[in-house]
C-alpha positions as CSV (number, residue, x, y, z in Angstrom):
1,M,-39.9,-5.5,5.2
2,S,-42.6,-3.6,7.4
3,I,-45.9,-3.0,6.1
4,T,-47.1,0.3,5.4
5,F,-50.8,1.5,6.2
6,R,-51.6,1.6,2.4
7,R,-50.3,-1.8,1.6
8,A,-52.2,-3.3,4.7
9,V,-55.3,-1.7,3.5
10,W,-55.1,-3.5,0.2
11,V,-54.2,-6.7,1.9
12,L,-57.4,-6.5,3.9
13,A,-59.4,-5.4,0.9
14,T,-58.2,-8.5,-1.2
15,P,-61.3,-10.9,-0.7
16,F,-63.7,-8.0,-1.5
17,V,-61.9,-6.8,-4.5
18,G,-61.8,-10.3,-5.7
19,A,-65.4,-10.9,-5.1
20,A,-66.3,-7.6,-6.9
21,H,-64.2,-8.5,-9.9
22,R,-66.1,-12.0,-10.3
23,L,-69.5,-10.0,-10.2
24,G,-68.0,-7.7,-12.8
25,W,-68.0,-4.5,-10.4
26,C,-64.3,-3.7,-10.8
27,S,-61.6,-4.3,-13.4
28,Y,-58.6,-6.8,-12.9
29,K,-56.5,-3.6,-12.2
30,W,-57.7,-3.6,-8.7
31,V,-57.0,-7.3,-8.2
32,N,-53.5,-6.4,-9.2
33,V,-53.3,-3.8,-6.6
34,C,-54.2,-6.3,-3.9
35,L,-51.8,-8.9,-5.2
36,G,-49.0,-6.4,-5.3
37,A,-49.7,-5.6,-1.6
38,R,-49.4,-9.2,-0.8
39,K,-46.4,-10.1,-2.9
40,P,-44.1,-7.1,-3.4
41,D,-41.5,-9.2,-5.4
42,G,-44.2,-9.7,-8.2
43,F,-44.5,-6.3,-9.5
44,D,-41.6,-3.7,-10.5
45,P,-40.3,-1.0,-8.2
46,L,-42.3,1.6,-10.1
47,W,-45.7,-0.1,-9.4
48,Q,-44.7,-0.5,-5.7
49,H,-43.7,3.2,-5.4
50,E,-46.8,4.5,-7.0
51,W,-49.3,2.2,-5.3
52,Y,-47.9,1.8,-1.9
53,G,-45.3,4.6,-1.3
54,A,-42.3,2.1,-1.4
55,P,-39.0,4.0,-2.0
56,I,-37.1,3.0,-5.1
57,P,-33.7,2.1,-3.5
58,R,-31.5,2.5,-6.5
59,L,-31.3,3.1,-10.2
60,P,-32.4,-0.1,-11.9
61,D,-30.2,-1.3,-14.9
62,E,-33.1,-2.1,-16.9
63,V,-36.9,-1.3,-17.0
64,I,-39.7,-2.7,-18.8
65,L,-41.8,-0.2,-20.7
66,S,-45.1,-1.8,-22.1
67,G,-43.5,-5.0,-22.5
68,I,-40.0,-3.9,-24.3
69,G,-36.9,-3.9,-22.1
70,Y,-34.8,-0.7,-22.0
71,T,-31.6,0.1,-20.3
72,L,-31.6,2.9,-18.1
73,Q,-28.5,5.3,-17.6
74,S,-28.4,8.6,-15.7
75,H,-26.0,11.3,-15.2
76,E,-26.3,14.9,-13.7
77,G,-29.7,15.6,-15.1
78,L,-29.5,13.3,-18.1
79,V,-31.8,10.1,-18.0
80,V,-31.5,7.7,-21.1
81,F,-33.8,4.8,-22.0
82,S,-32.2,2.8,-24.6
83,C,-33.8,-0.1,-26.4
84,N,-31.1,-2.1,-28.7
85,W,-34.0,-4.4,-30.0
86,A,-35.9,-1.5,-31.4
87,A,-32.9,0.8,-32.1
88,S,-34.7,3.6,-30.2
89,R,-33.9,5.9,-27.3
90,I,-35.7,8.2,-25.0
91,T,-33.8,10.9,-23.4
92,F,-34.9,13.3,-20.6
93,E,-32.6,16.3,-19.7
94,R,-32.7,19.2,-17.4
95,D,-30.0,21.6,-16.1
96,Q,-29.0,20.3,-12.5
97,H,-27.1,23.4,-11.8
98,N,-29.7,26.1,-12.5
99,P,-32.4,26.2,-9.6
100,L,-34.6,28.0,-12.1
101,E,-34.6,25.2,-14.9
102,D,-37.1,22.6,-13.5
103,L,-38.5,21.3,-16.5
104,W,-37.6,17.8,-18.1
105,Y,-37.1,18.1,-21.8
106,V,-37.6,15.0,-23.9
107,R,-35.7,13.8,-27.1
108,V,-36.9,10.7,-28.9
109,F,-34.8,8.8,-31.5
110,G,-36.4,6.1,-33.7
111,N,-39.9,5.0,-33.5
112,V,-41.0,5.0,-29.9
113,P,-44.8,4.7,-29.0
114,A,-46.1,7.4,-26.8
115,S,-47.0,5.0,-24.2
116,H,-43.3,4.2,-23.8
117,V,-42.5,8.0,-23.5
118,M,-45.2,8.4,-20.8
119,L,-44.2,5.2,-18.7
120,A,-40.3,6.4,-19.1
121,Y,-41.6,9.7,-17.6
122,R,-43.2,8.0,-14.7
123,W,-39.8,6.4,-13.9
124,V,-38.0,9.8,-14.3
125,S,-40.3,11.3,-12.0
126,A,-40.4,8.5,-9.4
127,L,-36.5,8.5,-9.4
128,F,-35.7,12.2,-9.8
129,G,-38.9,14.2,-9.3
130,G,-41.1,15.6,-12.1
131,S,-40.9,19.1,-13.6
132,F,-40.8,21.8,-11.1
133,E,-40.0,19.1,-8.3
134,R,-36.5,17.9,-7.2
135,K,-35.5,14.5,-5.3
136,A,-32.2,13.7,-3.9
137,E,-30.0,11.8,-6.1
138,L,-30.1,7.9,-5.9
139,A,-27.2,5.6,-5.2
140,A,-26.1,4.1,-8.4
């Protein structure tokens, strides 16, 4: 794995961020950013993509949304996050064949916290592009 410029900056900043955190000048979030730069396997692909620009190579079978595991399925503009444990489902849908229809529409079944919906949309945006943007389809 080659190191990107962003990742290299955070690796070099690690001692300074650690000291700033001990002094109460920054939150632990920034320590995690440094740790993720040093140990890419320690954080999920979404974190790696958002912070370091690492590509997500394939659609994961399962993702963790705020500590709860959801299975992930996708087919032609339909992305479904299912949680059997909580009997809930988050569905994102857009018309793949209409170039003017670029909005993602969401349907939620069951009691799903808003934080799960927001995090699921971050996954959808990273994998397929957000509303009004498109990305090439991933290999399954």
